[in-house]
TILOSE-986035 format. One record per residue (C-alpha): x, y, z. Coordinates in Angstrom, 2 decimals. Example, Ala and Ser with C-alpha at 12.3 -4.5 7.8 and 13.67 -1.06 7.14 Angstrom:
! residues 2
{px=12.30, py=-4.50, pz=7.80}
{px=13.67, py=-1.06, pz=7.14}
***
This chain:
! residues 355
{px=118.00, py=114.00, pz=110.86}
{px=115.88, py=115.36, pz=107.31}
{px=116.18, py=113.30, pz=104.21}
{px=115.02, py=113.93, pz=101.02}
{px=113.45, py=110.95, pz=98.86}
{px=113.46, py=111.23, pz=95.32}
{px=110.67, py=109.30, pz=92.87}
{px=110.91, py=109.88, pz=89.25}
{px=107.45, py=108.51, pz=87.72}
{px=106.58, py=108.00, pz=83.74}
{px=103.47, py=109.86, pz=84.02}
{px=101.43, py=112.28, pz=86.71}
{px=98.98, py=109.97, pz=87.54}
{px=101.37, py=107.35, pz=89.24}
{px=103.12, py=110.35, pz=90.97}
{px=99.43, py=110.97, pz=92.39}
{px=98.43, py=107.68, pz=93.22}
{px=101.75, py=107.66, pz=95.13}
{px=101.41, py=110.96, pz=97.03}
{px=97.90, py=110.46, pz=97.90}
{px=99.45, py=106.86, pz=99.85}
{px=102.20, py=108.76, pz=101.14}
{px=99.59, py=110.70, pz=102.76}
{px=97.62, py=107.79, pz=103.72}
{px=100.69, py=106.29, pz=106.05}
{px=101.15, py=109.28, pz=107.90}
{px=103.04, py=112.18, pz=105.82}
{px=101.85, py=115.74, pz=105.64}
{px=100.94, py=117.86, pz=102.57}
{px=103.60, py=120.37, pz=103.06}
{px=106.46, py=117.30, pz=103.20}
{px=105.20, py=115.94, pz=99.87}
{px=106.13, py=117.51, pz=96.37}
{px=104.79, py=116.84, pz=92.99}
{px=106.52, py=118.64, pz=89.99}
{px=106.27, py=117.29, pz=86.47}
{px=108.79, py=118.04, pz=83.38}
{px=107.69, py=117.68, pz=80.07}
{px=109.63, py=116.65, pz=76.84}
{px=110.25, py=119.71, pz=74.46}
{px=112.33, py=118.08, pz=72.23}
{px=112.21, py=114.85, pz=70.52}
{px=115.55, py=115.08, pz=68.96}
{px=118.19, py=112.53, pz=70.16}
{px=121.41, py=113.71, pz=71.76}
{px=124.54, py=111.99, pz=72.47}
{px=126.94, py=112.16, pz=75.07}
{px=129.03, py=114.38, pz=73.14}
{px=127.00, py=116.84, pz=71.02}
{px=124.61, py=117.21, pz=74.89}
{px=123.77, py=120.67, pz=75.89}
{px=126.05, py=121.46, pz=78.42}
{px=123.99, py=124.66, pz=79.60}
{px=122.04, py=121.80, pz=82.37}
{px=124.23, py=123.74, pz=84.87}
{px=121.60, py=126.47, pz=84.75}
{px=118.72, py=124.47, pz=84.56}
{px=116.32, py=124.28, pz=87.79}
{px=116.12, py=120.67, pz=87.34}
{px=119.92, py=119.98, pz=87.02}
{px=119.98, py=122.63, pz=89.92}
{px=117.95, py=120.41, pz=91.88}
{px=119.81, py=117.06, pz=91.89}
{px=122.77, py=118.91, pz=91.77}
{px=121.89, py=120.04, pz=95.19}
{px=120.90, py=116.63, pz=96.10}
{px=123.94, py=114.36, pz=94.91}
{px=126.41, py=117.04, pz=93.75}
{px=128.08, py=117.46, pz=90.95}
{px=128.62, py=113.89, pz=89.43}
{px=127.19, py=111.12, pz=87.15}
{px=124.60, py=110.24, pz=89.62}
{px=122.97, py=114.06, pz=89.38}
{px=123.77, py=113.69, pz=85.17}
{px=121.32, py=110.54, pz=84.98}
{px=118.66, py=111.52, pz=87.38}
{px=118.28, py=115.24, pz=85.80}
{px=118.12, py=113.49, pz=82.61}
{px=115.39, py=110.90, pz=83.66}
{px=113.77, py=113.59, pz=85.20}
{px=113.98, py=115.55, pz=81.99}
{px=112.95, py=113.34, pz=79.54}
{px=109.04, py=113.35, pz=80.32}
{px=109.19, py=111.91, pz=83.79}
{px=107.16, py=113.16, pz=87.23}
{px=109.46, py=113.76, pz=90.05}
{px=107.64, py=113.26, pz=93.51}
{px=110.31, py=114.64, pz=96.77}
{px=109.49, py=113.51, pz=99.82}
{px=111.54, py=115.39, pz=102.87}
{px=111.35, py=112.90, pz=105.65}
{px=112.07, py=113.57, pz=109.01}
{px=114.16, py=110.47, pz=110.23}
{px=115.39, py=107.47, pz=108.73}
{px=112.77, py=105.32, pz=109.55}
{px=110.56, py=107.48, pz=107.09}
{px=112.60, py=108.32, pz=104.50}
{px=112.98, py=104.15, pz=104.54}
{px=108.92, py=103.69, pz=104.31}
{px=108.68, py=106.72, pz=101.72}
{px=111.53, py=104.85, pz=99.40}
{px=109.24, py=101.69, pz=99.61}
{px=105.97, py=103.01, pz=98.95}
{px=107.39, py=104.99, pz=96.02}
{px=108.87, py=101.75, pz=94.82}
{px=105.66, py=99.93, pz=95.11}
{px=103.61, py=102.46, pz=93.35}
{px=105.69, py=102.77, pz=90.02}
{px=108.86, py=104.52, pz=90.65}
{px=111.50, py=104.05, pz=87.64}
{px=114.79, py=102.42, pz=88.35}
{px=117.30, py=105.33, pz=87.47}
{px=119.87, py=103.10, pz=86.62}
{px=118.05, py=101.01, pz=84.51}
{px=116.16, py=103.99, pz=82.53}
{px=119.64, py=105.49, pz=82.29}
{px=120.94, py=102.43, pz=80.74}
{px=117.52, py=102.51, pz=77.97}
{px=119.11, py=105.93, pz=77.16}
{px=122.27, py=104.35, pz=76.44}
{px=120.95, py=101.69, pz=74.16}
{px=118.20, py=103.90, pz=72.84}
{px=120.35, py=107.07, pz=71.77}
{px=123.97, py=106.47, pz=72.89}
{px=123.72, py=108.65, pz=76.07}
{px=126.66, py=107.68, pz=78.35}
{px=125.95, py=110.01, pz=81.21}
{px=129.44, py=108.73, pz=82.87}
{px=129.04, py=105.18, pz=82.72}
{px=132.52, py=103.82, pz=82.44}
{px=133.50, py=100.67, pz=80.47}
{px=133.05, py=98.20, pz=83.13}
{px=130.10, py=99.80, pz=84.33}
{px=128.23, py=99.27, pz=81.13}
{px=129.54, py=95.75, pz=80.99}
{px=128.40, py=94.55, pz=84.26}
{px=125.07, py=96.16, pz=83.53}
{px=124.70, py=94.33, pz=80.14}
{px=125.65, py=90.99, pz=81.80}
{px=122.90, py=91.69, pz=84.85}
{px=119.86, py=92.65, pz=82.48}
{px=120.58, py=89.82, pz=80.40}
{px=119.49, py=87.95, pz=83.38}
{px=115.99, py=86.98, pz=83.18}
{px=115.91, py=85.96, pz=86.72}
{px=117.94, py=86.43, pz=90.00}
{px=119.83, py=83.66, pz=90.91}
{px=122.40, py=83.14, pz=93.39}
{px=125.96, py=81.38, pz=93.26}
{px=124.22, py=78.04, pz=94.17}
{px=121.68, py=78.31, pz=91.17}
{px=119.26, py=78.63, pz=93.36}
{px=115.81, py=81.07, pz=92.59}
{px=114.42, py=82.56, pz=95.57}
{px=111.12, py=82.79, pz=95.57}
{px=109.27, py=85.92, pz=96.93}
{px=105.92, py=86.57, pz=98.26}
{px=104.63, py=89.14, pz=100.11}
{px=102.12, py=88.83, pz=102.95}
{px=99.96, py=91.58, pz=103.82}
{px=100.04, py=92.51, pz=107.40}
{px=97.31, py=94.85, pz=108.42}
{px=97.84, py=97.23, pz=112.19}
{px=96.85, py=100.02, pz=113.72}
{px=98.44, py=103.23, pz=114.67}
{px=97.09, py=106.47, pz=116.07}
{px=96.96, py=109.60, pz=113.88}
{px=96.00, py=113.12, pz=114.91}
{px=92.96, py=113.77, pz=112.61}
{px=91.99, py=117.49, pz=114.15}
{px=90.78, py=118.68, pz=117.47}
{px=89.36, py=121.50, pz=119.24}
{px=91.26, py=124.32, pz=121.20}
{px=89.07, py=126.31, pz=123.86}
{px=91.08, py=130.14, pz=124.18}
{px=89.98, py=132.16, pz=127.09}
{px=90.70, py=135.97, pz=126.60}
{px=89.54, py=138.58, pz=128.61}
{px=87.70, py=141.69, pz=127.09}
{px=86.36, py=144.74, pz=128.20}
{px=82.70, py=146.52, pz=126.96}
{px=81.35, py=149.78, pz=128.47}
{px=78.08, py=149.35, pz=130.01}
{px=75.93, py=152.52, pz=131.28}
{px=73.17, py=152.70, pz=134.31}
{px=71.25, py=155.57, pz=134.61}
{px=70.47, py=156.91, pz=137.69}
{px=69.04, py=160.28, pz=139.47}
{px=71.32, py=162.13, pz=141.71}
{px=70.51, py=165.02, pz=144.66}
{px=72.15, py=168.00, pz=145.24}
{px=71.48, py=170.72, pz=148.05}
{px=72.60, py=174.79, pz=147.43}
{px=72.35, py=176.98, pz=150.11}
{px=70.89, py=180.20, pz=149.07}
{px=71.13, py=183.54, pz=150.97}
{px=67.52, py=185.96, pz=151.14}
{px=68.17, py=189.23, pz=152.63}
{px=64.91, py=190.85, pz=153.53}
{px=64.35, py=194.76, pz=154.18}
{px=62.47, py=194.95, pz=157.61}
{px=61.49, py=197.82, pz=159.82}
{px=60.66, py=197.04, pz=163.48}
{px=61.46, py=197.70, pz=166.86}
{px=64.03, py=194.97, pz=168.39}
{px=62.46, py=192.27, pz=170.73}
{px=64.35, py=190.68, pz=173.94}
{px=65.13, py=187.85, pz=171.55}
{px=66.85, py=189.85, pz=169.09}
{px=68.83, py=192.22, pz=171.93}
{px=69.66, py=188.63, pz=173.17}
{px=71.74, py=187.80, pz=169.60}
{px=72.73, py=191.10, pz=168.82}
{px=76.13, py=190.41, pz=169.28}
{px=79.10, py=188.95, pz=166.86}
{px=78.42, py=185.75, pz=165.65}
{px=78.53, py=182.82, pz=162.47}
{px=75.44, py=180.77, pz=160.84}
{px=77.01, py=178.37, pz=158.75}
{px=74.82, py=175.81, pz=156.45}
{px=76.39, py=172.93, pz=154.92}
{px=75.61, py=171.78, pz=151.27}
{px=75.20, py=168.14, pz=150.66}
{px=75.12, py=166.13, pz=147.11}
{px=74.58, py=162.84, pz=145.63}
{px=77.80, py=161.34, pz=143.88}
{px=77.48, py=157.70, pz=141.95}
{px=79.14, py=154.76, pz=143.95}
{px=80.41, py=152.14, pz=141.66}
{px=81.24, py=148.69, pz=143.05}
{px=81.78, py=145.14, pz=140.51}
{px=81.35, py=141.80, pz=141.52}
{px=82.50, py=138.99, pz=139.54}
{px=79.94, py=136.19, pz=138.87}
{px=79.73, py=132.97, pz=137.26}
{px=77.79, py=132.64, pz=133.82}
{px=78.95, py=129.57, pz=132.06}
{px=81.11, py=126.48, pz=132.89}
{px=82.69, py=124.81, pz=129.43}
{px=83.86, py=121.25, pz=129.42}
{px=86.06, py=119.42, pz=126.85}
{px=84.72, py=115.49, pz=126.49}
{px=85.33, py=113.24, pz=123.69}
{px=83.20, py=110.37, pz=122.03}
{px=84.51, py=106.94, pz=120.38}
{px=83.27, py=105.80, pz=117.67}
{px=84.00, py=102.57, pz=116.12}
{px=83.85, py=101.36, pz=112.59}
{px=85.05, py=98.80, pz=110.02}
{px=87.09, py=99.74, pz=107.22}
{px=88.48, py=97.12, pz=104.62}
{px=92.43, py=97.53, pz=103.48}
{px=92.90, py=96.79, pz=99.87}
{px=96.62, py=96.40, pz=98.86}
{px=98.43, py=94.84, pz=95.79}
{px=100.74, py=92.49, pz=96.94}
{px=103.88, py=90.57, pz=94.16}
{px=104.86, py=87.31, pz=94.30}
{px=107.59, py=85.87, pz=92.26}
{px=106.22, py=83.61, pz=89.70}
{px=108.86, py=81.12, pz=88.29}
{px=108.46, py=79.45, pz=84.43}
{px=110.19, py=76.49, pz=83.82}
{px=111.18, py=75.59, pz=80.08}
{px=113.15, py=72.82, pz=78.99}
{px=116.15, py=73.02, pz=76.89}
{px=116.96, py=69.78, pz=75.32}
{px=120.18, py=68.78, pz=72.91}
{px=119.37, py=66.71, pz=69.55}
{px=119.02, py=63.61, pz=71.25}
{px=116.37, py=64.89, pz=73.33}
{px=114.45, py=66.24, pz=70.34}
{px=114.32, py=63.36, pz=68.35}
{px=112.86, py=61.21, pz=71.87}
{px=109.88, py=63.69, pz=72.06}
{px=108.99, py=63.65, pz=68.47}
{px=109.20, py=59.63, pz=68.93}
{px=106.67, py=60.38, pz=72.16}
{px=104.69, py=62.51, pz=70.16}
{px=104.22, py=59.91, pz=67.59}
{px=103.17, py=57.18, pz=70.07}
{px=100.81, py=59.60, pz=71.86}
{px=99.33, py=59.97, pz=68.64}
{px=99.20, py=56.33, pz=67.75}
{px=97.54, py=55.60, pz=71.23}
{px=95.03, py=58.87, pz=70.57}
{px=94.08, py=56.79, pz=67.47}
{px=93.95, py=53.21, pz=68.98}
{px=91.78, py=54.78, pz=71.51}
{px=89.71, py=56.52, pz=68.16}
{px=89.02, py=53.25, pz=66.71}
{px=88.00, py=51.74, pz=70.11}
{px=85.71, py=54.18, pz=70.45}
{px=84.36, py=54.28, pz=66.85}
{px=83.55, py=50.46, pz=66.99}
{px=81.85, py=51.08, pz=70.54}
{px=79.52, py=53.42, pz=68.76}
{px=78.93, py=50.84, pz=65.98}
{px=78.13, py=48.46, pz=68.85}
{px=75.54, py=50.76, pz=71.09}
{px=73.87, py=51.88, pz=67.36}
{px=73.57, py=47.97, pz=66.62}
{px=72.03, py=47.16, pz=70.48}
{px=69.80, py=50.43, pz=69.69}
{px=68.74, py=48.89, pz=66.52}
{px=67.95, py=45.45, pz=67.79}
{px=65.65, py=46.84, pz=70.47}
{px=63.86, py=49.29, pz=68.02}
{px=63.09, py=46.04, pz=65.79}
{px=61.79, py=43.97, pz=68.75}
{px=59.68, py=46.74, pz=70.17}
{px=58.29, py=47.29, pz=66.37}
{px=57.97, py=43.71, pz=66.29}
{px=55.98, py=43.29, pz=69.58}
{px=53.98, py=45.83, pz=68.75}
{px=52.92, py=44.14, pz=65.72}
{px=52.41, py=40.68, pz=67.28}
{px=49.80, py=43.16, pz=69.73}
{px=48.05, py=44.48, pz=66.85}
{px=47.25, py=41.30, pz=64.91}
{px=46.41, py=39.40, pz=68.40}
{px=43.60, py=42.72, pz=68.90}
{px=42.44, py=42.48, pz=65.34}
{px=42.13, py=38.27, pz=65.75}
{px=39.92, py=39.25, pz=69.17}
{px=38.01, py=41.79, pz=67.23}
{px=36.85, py=39.16, pz=64.50}
{px=36.17, py=36.45, pz=67.33}
{px=33.95, py=39.14, pz=69.01}
{px=32.04, py=39.94, pz=65.69}
{px=31.89, py=36.49, pz=64.71}
{px=30.31, py=35.90, pz=67.87}
{px=27.79, py=38.80, pz=67.54}
{px=26.36, py=37.07, pz=64.16}
{px=25.31, py=33.88, pz=65.78}
{px=23.80, py=35.73, pz=68.11}
{px=21.92, py=38.37, pz=66.01}
{px=21.03, py=34.85, pz=63.67}
{px=19.80, py=32.85, pz=66.96}
{px=17.67, py=35.59, pz=67.83}
{px=16.17, py=36.26, pz=64.42}
{px=15.35, py=32.62, pz=64.31}
{px=13.38, py=33.18, pz=68.15}
{px=11.46, py=35.55, pz=66.37}
{px=10.32, py=34.22, pz=62.19}
{px=6.66, py=32.72, pz=63.04}
{px=7.09, py=30.51, pz=59.74}
{px=9.73, py=29.20, pz=61.62}
{px=7.99, py=28.92, pz=64.72}
{px=4.90, py=27.07, pz=62.92}
{px=7.02, py=24.45, pz=61.13}
{px=8.73, py=23.80, pz=64.77}
{px=5.47, py=23.20, pz=66.17}
{px=3.88, py=20.99, pz=63.16}
{px=6.59, py=19.15, pz=64.03}
***
């Protein structure tokens, strides 16, 4: 049984994306329609002064053909006429309708009831809601999450499951038919024609002439060649259909949704005082930790200064020892030079000999 699925989108790009996804999931192009309705007026209207000529417009007629003349058709018409883009899917079965609904919801179709309630909040457009329905919807919209009767929040997470199914992507149809074409062949044909010739003669009759001197008939038959046509069927070509199977790798990318829960603690007066005490205690602990870190830093600085002074004093001692070694070496060199000079002085040698 054919069913119609409607999705209303805020902009045309989201609607086009949803249509492409529908086509990717096997829906044919002829079964998916897109129509947009731009807002022609920015003036707010109320339920009392709304234009009652909607019964004649195409959008109203379309939704009334689906939902009948009721508030449901009015709500869909109002949401569509305020600038929405409508995607219509003609499903062939209930399963196709459910799949189309899931795809439209996944790719941004608006909730018509929520949007109609927004119009009620902004410009007091009622669209047929009763007071009880308004209270129920307002109470529902005030809830941040869906909490069941046991005060339990259901955390829902979507898993991506990828499978395979065969779809028709095309094919080849070979059709044979009989055609007739004219054919010509040239040939020479022979025909015989009998001619009667008469010659006037004047001679004596012979015995043979006298033997034939009686009544009789002489016949000669004409012959002619005519075309003889025969046809022979021959197989001149064979056509065979075969299929080649190719495999390819494809990456499937989709968006999955999950429920995220934020926990905010609400405290009374005593709880807030306890939070203040805890923050003060934490601040004092941080100050103590900071003082301890400062003392450790000062201690490290003193240790580094002590190490630097020790290294500097050690370098000074090394320099003094090096200077002392240099002086001793210089004195030794001077003494050697003096002894060498005394050995080479002649006066000193004569005095040594005299002695």
